[in-house]
Every structure is written in structure tokens, then in C-alpha cells.
N, C-alpha and C positions, 0 to 999 in steps of 0.2 A: 406140597405148600405147608408151611409151619403156621403154626397156631397165628403167631403173629401177622403175618401176612391178611391173613384172612379177617383178625380183627379192623386190620387198617381196611381193609375193601370196605366192612362192614360201616366204621364208622365215617371212611367218605361217601358211602351211599346216605347213609341217615342226616349228614350236611347240608346235599345235596337237594335231599328233598327237602330236610328245613328251609333251607332258601329259596326252593322254589315255593312253598307255602307261604312264605313272609312276602315276596312278590304278587302273589296272588292276591291277599288279605289287604296289600299297602295299592294296587291297584282297585280295589273295592272301595277300601275307602276315599282315595282321591275320588271315584266316580260318585261315591255318594255325598263325598260335601260338596264335587261341583251340583250334584243334582238338587240339593239341599239349601244351597245359593242363588241356584239361577230359580227355585219358587221362590223365597224370598224376594229376590227384587224383580219378579213378577205381582207377585202378594203388594208390595210396597205402590209397584206403579199403577197397580189395580185398584189401592184404594186413595190416592191421587187422583186418578182419574173420575172416582165416584165422586170424591171430593170437592171435585172441581164441575163435574155437571151439577151434585146437588148445591151448590151456591148459587151457579149461573141459574138454575131453575126459581131456587129459592129469589134472587136478584127480579127477573124477570116478571112473576108474579105480584113483588112486593111494586115494582114501577107500574105494572101496569093497573093495580091497585091505587096507588097514590095519584095518576092520571084518571083516574077512572072515578075519584073521588073529584076531581078537581073543582074549587070553588074561586069565582073572581072578584080576588078579594085580595087587595094589595096592601104590603107592610110595611111599619116602620122600619129606616133604613137607617137611622140615625143623622140623618141630610136632611136638608131642603124637600128634595121629592122623594118621594114613599118607593119601595121596591114595588115593581108590576105584581099582579098575580102568577105571569110565569114570565122568566128573566133566565134566558138560552146564555147570560154573559154575565155572571157573579163573579165576586170575588176573586175565590179562591175552590169553587167547583164548578160542573161542567153546567146544570140547570139548579134551579132553585123556583118553586111553586105552593102555593097553597093549597089545600088539600080537607074536606071535612069529612066528619065520621071515626074524629079521633075517638077509641074507646074512653072509658072513663071508670072503668072497674069502680075505683074508690072512691067517688062522687067528689071529686076533688075539686076547689073554685077556682075551674078554669074554662077557656073555652073550650067548643068539640072541635073548631079549625085549628093545623097546626101547619107551619112553616117548615117545609122538609128540603133538603138540597141531596145531589146527587153527587159524590166525588168520585174520582180517580188522583189516587197523589202519588207519590215521589216513588214509592214503595211498590205502583203498581198493583193498588188495590183497590177495588170496586167499593165502597161505600157510603151509607147512607147516616145522615146529619138530619137533627130534627130539635126547634127552639122549643123551649119546656114553654115558654109564653109566645101563643102567637105574636105580639109586638116586643121583644127583648130582643135585641139584636147583638146581647152582650154574647161574645165568641166563646168566655169560659163558662157558659150556663145551658153548651148546647150536648146533645146525647150522640154519639156515632154506633153504629156498628158496621164492622166488615160484614161484607158477603162473599166477594170472591176476589183471589189472591193469583199472581202471575195474568194480569189481563193487558192486554199488545194495546187496545183502543177502547173507548168507550164515544159511541157520536149517536146528536139525536141531530132530528129533521125535522121542521111543522110544514101541513099543507097548510092554503091561506084558503080565503072563499074562493078562487081560481083554478084551485087544484095546482097549486104553484108550490113548490118542493123551495124551504128557504131552511138558509144554517141559522139563520138568529130569530128572537125573538122577545118580545114583540117587535113587529115591521115599523119601518118608517115612515110615517104617514106625508103623503103628496101633499103640496099645497092644498088649501082650500077643499080638503077632503073631507065630510062630517060621516059623524057614526051609523051605523045599519038602524036602519026605520025613518032615517029624518027627513021630512023633507026638502025638495030645493028650494033653497032661499031660506029657510027656517033659524031661527035662529036658536042656538041649542046651550041653555044654563047651565054651567060649571063646564068639568072636565069631562068630553066625552068616554066613552065606557071601553073597558079596555078590549082591544080585538081575543077573538079565544080560537084556536086554531080547529081545523077540521080534524087532524088527525097528526099521532105524533106516529116518527119512525126511532126507533132506538136499534141500534147496530154495537154489539160485544165481539169484540177479537180475544180469544187464549186459547194459547200455544196447544193445550192440551185437547179444547173442541173443536176449534177453528172458528170461523165467524157463524154468528146465528145473528138474525134480523127480524123485529115484530111491527107490526104497524097497531098500534092503540087510536082507535075511533072515538072522539072525543065530543062530537054532535053530529 
């Protein structure tokens, strides 16, 4: 064979080896990219799941604290009638209630009672609002914090003295009913005290976590 033919065979062999090497490196590169992309998606999903779980735990803890510190104190509504201590149908919230134990580390001239609202807004966010002053009904003066996003449902039920679960609170009083502790036929001066539920059931449904239910005793 001539030197030219031998040189041509060598060149073809080198070219084939180079093409095979490039194919192998390309395959490895695609595999590495796919693995990294999959790892990134798993990390994002894990971070989102952790954020949802953490937000749910914080929300439940705060709801439990609010009801555990419940104070039987109505608040000003801006109208003729005050808002009840627990209002299960406020204007733009799921529940509004008065609680005690509002910490005051700066010793500001305000009450230790706090009026709070739990809201599921139009963006499916579970948030908590409170008034800067217990009887200040100005919406512009309220402070809010978002606890959980992507919430499908936020529902509460209230147990009365007979162990019956009610969707609304305070319950409608029947004609001729008397406040607890009043003797039959006794005349009670002033409006009767508001009833306090035996317990509150809180149900939160979120796509990543599912449905979580908690029962909070009040007395």
C-alpha cells in the first residue's frame, strides 16, 4: 500500500475515535444536566413543603394561643351594637375574638387585651390581623401577618354546652332563655353575659400537606 493510503486510513480512524469520544462526552453531559435539574426540582419541592409545614405549625400554634387566652370582652364595632367576644361571621374574616395576654415589652399605654381576626383572603393566604387598640375599629390601623399560602379551606366549629357542634357563634338564644346560673323566674339586670363555647374545632386544608384538624378546649 502506498503511504497516501496508509495516511488516509489513520486519519479516518482518528476521526472515528474523535466522533465516538464526542458522543460519549455529550451523553455524559446530558445525563449530568438532567440529574442536576432533577435535584434542583426536588430541592425546590422540599423547600416549598417545609415552608408549608412550618407555616401550618406556626398558624396552629398561634390559633391555639389566641383561643387559650380568650377574654369574654365585646369590642366597639362603630355601630349601635358591639361586636361579640367571639364573632364567627365578621365582615371580611373567618373569625374575630378578644384575647388577653398581649405582651407589652415597651410599656406602651395600651390594654393587655387584643382583638384579633383570622382571615382567608382572595389569594388563598391564611393571615392574622389585630387592632392596635382594643376598641379602635379603623381598618387602616390594623396589623396583619401571613402564616400560610395556598390554603384550600379554613373552617371553624364551636361546641355548645350540650356538646353540639355549631357553625356559627354566638348561638341564637331561644325565646325566654336565661343566662347560666340565673334562677328560674329571676330578673337579670343588664344584658346577659355572652356564652363561651366548650371547645373550638379548627380545620385547615392545604394542597401540599392535606387536611389537618385540631380541637382546642376553652373551658
